[in-house]
C-alpha positions as CSV (number, residue, x, y, z in Angstrom):
1,M,-17.9,-19.3,3.6
2,N,-17.8,-22.2,1.2
3,R,-14.7,-24.1,0.2
4,E,-14.5,-22.6,-3.3
5,F,-14.5,-19.0,-1.9
6,K,-11.8,-20.0,0.6
7,R,-9.6,-21.4,-2.2
8,Q,-10.0,-18.3,-4.3
9,T,-9.1,-16.1,-1.3
10,E,-6.0,-18.2,-0.6
11,K,-4.9,-18.0,-4.3
12,Q,-5.4,-14.3,-4.3
13,Q,-3.3,-13.9,-1.1
14,K,-0.5,-16.0,-2.7
15,R,-0.6,-13.9,-5.8
16,D,-0.4,-10.7,-3.7
17,S,2.5,-12.0,-1.7
18,K,4.4,-12.9,-4.9
19,R,3.7,-9.5,-6.3
20,D,5.0,-7.9,-3.1
21,R,8.2,-10.0,-3.3
22,R,8.7,-9.0,-6.9
23,A,8.2,-5.3,-6.0
24,D,10.7,-5.6,-3.2
25,A,13.3,-7.2,-5.5
26,V,12.9,-4.5,-8.1
27,A,13.2,-1.8,-5.4
28,M,16.4,-3.4,-4.2
29,Q,17.9,-3.6,-7.7
30,S,17.1,0.1,-8.3
31,K,18.8,1.0,-5.0
32,K,22.0,-0.6,-6.1
33,K,24.5,1.9,-7.5
34,R,24.5,1.7,-11.3
35,E,27.9,1.9,-13.0
36,R,28.4,4.8,-15.4
37,T,29.3,4.1,-19.0
38,G,32.5,5.6,-20.4
39,A,32.7,8.4,-23.0
40,R,33.6,5.9,-25.8
41,Q,30.6,3.6,-25.0
42,F,28.3,6.7,-24.8
43,M,29.5,7.9,-28.2
44,R,29.1,4.4,-29.8
45,E,25.6,4.2,-28.5
46,V,24.8,7.8,-29.8
47,R,26.2,6.9,-33.2
48,G,24.1,3.7,-33.3
49,E,20.9,5.6,-32.4
50,L,21.6,8.3,-35.0
51,K,21.9,5.6,-37.7
52,R,18.4,4.5,-36.9
53,V,16.9,8.0,-37.3
54,A,14.7,8.6,-40.3
55,W,16.2,11.8,-41.6
56,P,14.2,13.9,-44.1
57,S,15.4,14.4,-47.6
58,R,16.6,17.8,-48.8
59,K,13.3,18.3,-50.6
60,E,11.3,17.5,-47.5
61,L,13.5,19.7,-45.4
62,T,13.1,22.6,-47.8
63,S,9.3,22.3,-48.0
64,Y,8.9,22.0,-44.2
65,S,11.1,25.0,-43.6
66,L,9.1,27.0,-46.2
67,V,5.8,26.1,-44.5
68,V,7.2,27.1,-41.1
69,L,8.5,30.5,-42.4
70,V,5.2,31.3,-44.2
71,S,3.2,30.3,-41.2
72,V,5.2,32.4,-38.8
73,S,5.1,35.4,-41.1
74,L,1.4,35.2,-41.5
75,I,0.8,34.9,-37.7
76,T,3.2,37.8,-37.1
77,L,1.3,40.0,-39.6
78,F,-2.0,39.0,-38.0
79,I,-0.8,39.9,-34.5
80,F,0.7,43.2,-35.7
81,G,-2.6,44.1,-37.3
82,L,-4.5,43.3,-34.1
83,D,-2.0,45.4,-32.1
84,Q,-2.4,48.4,-34.4
85,L,-6.2,48.0,-34.3
86,F,-6.4,47.8,-30.6
87,G,-3.9,50.7,-30.2
88,Q,-6.1,52.9,-32.4
89,F,-9.2,51.8,-30.5
90,V,-7.6,52.7,-27.1
91,L,-6.5,56.1,-28.5
92,W,-10.0,56.8,-29.8
93,I,-11.5,56.0,-26.4
94,F,-9.1,57.8,-24.1
95,G,-7.6,60.3,-26.6
């Protein structure tokens, strides 16, 4: 082994040991019992998060709802048609 390779190996071992120590510290912190927040604090945080939400406008909401209703209706009709077709086919074979 040459000196440069030895130095690189030593540096890598130091980095690994630091990483292991950090991982141990994080594990210890996560093991500590976390305090629960109160109901007021929870509601304040919920209210703050809801203020940041990008709510759709009434027009967007109407158009999205219409798209969903039309799509569900078309898929329902398609599945109903397939059910009727397969039902008739089974009756034709076994009936």
